[in-house]
C-alpha positions in Angstrom: 105.3 -156.5 -20.1 105.9 -153.8 -17.5 109.3 -153.0 -19.1 107.6 -152.7 -22.5 105.0 -150.3 -21.2 107.7 -148.3 -19.3 109.8 -148.0 -22.5 106.8 -146.9 -24.6 105.9 -144.3 -22.0 109.5 -143.0 -21.9 109.6 -142.8 -25.7 106.3 -140.8 -25.7 107.6 -138.4 -23.1 110.8 -137.9 -25.1 108.8 -137.2 -28.3 106.4 -134.8 -26.5 109.2 -133.0 -24.8 110.9 -132.4 -28.1 107.8 -131.1 -29.7 107.4 -128.2 -27.2 109.3 -125.9 -29.6 106.3 -125.6 -32.0 103.3 -126.4 -29.8 100.7 -123.7 -29.7 103.1 -120.8 -30.2 101.7 -117.6 -31.5 103.7 -118.1 -34.7 102.1 -121.4 -35.3 98.8 -121.3 -37.3 97.2 -124.6 -36.2 97.7 -127.0 -33.3 96.0 -130.1 -32.0 95.8 -131.2 -28.4 94.5 -133.9 -26.0 93.4 -133.2 -22.5 92.5 -135.0 -19.3 89.6 -133.4 -17.4 88.2 -134.0 -14.0 86.1 -132.2 -11.4 83.3 -132.0 -9.0 79.6 -131.8 -9.9 77.6 -128.7 -8.8 74.2 -127.4 -9.6 71.0 -129.5 -10.0 72.9 -132.9 -10.2 75.3 -132.4 -7.2 73.2 -134.7 -5.0 73.3 -137.5 -7.6 76.8 -137.3 -9.1 80.0 -136.8 -7.1 82.7 -136.3 -9.7 83.6 -136.5 -13.3 86.6 -137.4 -15.5 87.2 -137.7 -19.2 89.3 -137.1 -22.2 88.9 -134.2 -24.7 90.5 -133.4 -28.1 91.0 -129.8 -29.1 91.9 -128.2 -32.4 93.2 -124.6 -32.2 93.6 -122.0 -35.0 95.7 -118.9 -34.4 93.6 -115.7 -34.7 94.7 -112.4 -33.2 96.3 -112.6 -29.8 95.0 -116.2 -29.2 93.4 -119.2 -30.8 89.9 -120.1 -32.0 89.2 -123.5 -30.5 87.0 -126.6 -31.3 86.8 -129.1 -28.5 85.0 -132.4 -28.1 85.4 -135.7 -26.1 83.7 -137.8 -23.5 83.3 -137.0 -19.8 82.0 -139.7 -17.4 79.9 -138.7 -14.3 80.1 -141.0 -11.4 77.2 -141.4 -8.9 77.8 -140.6 -5.3 76.5 -144.1 -4.3 76.1 -147.4 -6.1 74.5 -149.2 -3.1 70.7 -149.8 -3.3 70.3 -147.4 -6.2 69.5 -148.1 -9.8 71.5 -145.1 -11.1 74.8 -145.9 -12.8 77.3 -143.6 -14.5 76.4 -140.9 -16.9 78.4 -139.7 -20.0 78.6 -136.2 -21.4 79.6 -135.6 -25.0 80.4 -131.9 -25.3 81.0 -130.1 -28.6 82.4 -126.7 -27.8 83.7 -123.7 -29.9 85.5 -120.8 -28.3 88.4 -118.4 -28.1 91.6 -118.9 -26.0 93.1 -115.5 -25.3 96.8 -115.6 -24.5 98.3 -112.9 -22.3 101.7 -112.5 -20.5 103.0 -115.2 -22.9 102.0 -118.1 -20.6 98.5 -117.3 -19.2 95.2 -117.7 -20.9 91.5 -117.0 -20.5 89.1 -119.0 -22.6 85.4 -118.9 -23.2 83.5 -121.7 -25.0 79.9 -122.3 -26.0 78.3 -125.3 -27.7 76.1 -128.3 -27.3 76.2 -131.1 -24.8 74.5 -134.5 -25.0 74.2 -136.3 -21.6 73.3 -140.0 -21.4 72.5 -141.5 -18.0 72.4 -145.2 -17.3 70.2 -147.0 -14.8 68.6 -150.4 -14.1 64.9 -150.8 -14.5 62.6 -153.0 -12.3 63.7 -156.1 -14.3 67.3 -155.3 -13.5 68.0 -154.5 -17.2 70.3 -151.7 -18.1 68.5 -148.7 -19.6 69.6 -145.3 -20.7 68.1 -141.8 -21.1 69.6 -139.0 -23.1 69.1 -135.3 -22.8 70.9 -132.5 -24.7 71.2 -128.7 -24.6 73.2 -125.5 -24.7 76.6 -125.6 -23.0 79.0 -122.9 -21.9 82.4 -123.1 -20.3 84.7 -120.3 -19.1 88.2 -121.3 -18.1 91.6 -119.8 -17.2 95.1 -121.3 -16.9 98.7 -121.4 -17.7 100.9 -123.0 -20.5 104.4 -124.4 -20.2 105.6 -125.5 -23.6 103.3 -128.3 -24.8 101.5 -128.5 -21.5 98.5 -126.4 -20.4 96.9 -126.5 -17.0 93.5 -124.8 -16.5 90.5 -124.5 -14.2 87.1 -124.5 -15.6 83.4 -124.2 -14.9 81.0 -126.0 -17.3 77.3 -125.9 -17.4 74.9 -127.8 -19.7 71.1 -126.9 -19.8 69.2 -130.1 -19.9 65.5 -130.8 -19.9 64.4 -128.8 -16.8 67.8 -129.0 -15.1 71.4 -127.9 -15.3 74.4 -130.2 -15.2 77.3 -128.2 -13.9 80.8 -128.9 -12.8 83.9 -127.2 -11.5 87.2 -128.8 -12.5 90.6 -128.8 -14.1 92.1 -129.8 -17.5 95.6 -130.9 -18.2 96.2 -130.6 -21.9 99.1 -131.6 -24.2 99.3 -129.6 -27.5 101.1 -130.7 -30.7 
């Protein structure tokens, strides 16, 4: 089983390495990517959630010196403590549109705005799993560097929820096709 997984991963790496020639080059009109995101929670929820991690998908359309982007995915927020508390993980579903400005051929600065829906899970007094959803405006500036099909960036993200702000500072490693 381990040999099969190792072979599959090796084949994927070989394919992805070979695709770097066309991935998100300024001469390419459209590209698609997948990213792994993670970070630390700041703002109003920093005492409740410690970190976050998730996967996002991004479509990019070449326009001017960069790309118009549309990004969505799922990002899980992990509570700081599970002991003696009813709070469980939360999940953010962001839908972001933005512009990724490319400069110096490898570096980028990006701004995105959109809508975020956050669902938090908790146990009630009967020990039944419950959830609560809140949604609102989202903005997310970021900066980073690209190497062929791979991009690495740092980002700040903030979602205005009912009476509070869910914010995080983190990183994204993306693979463009």
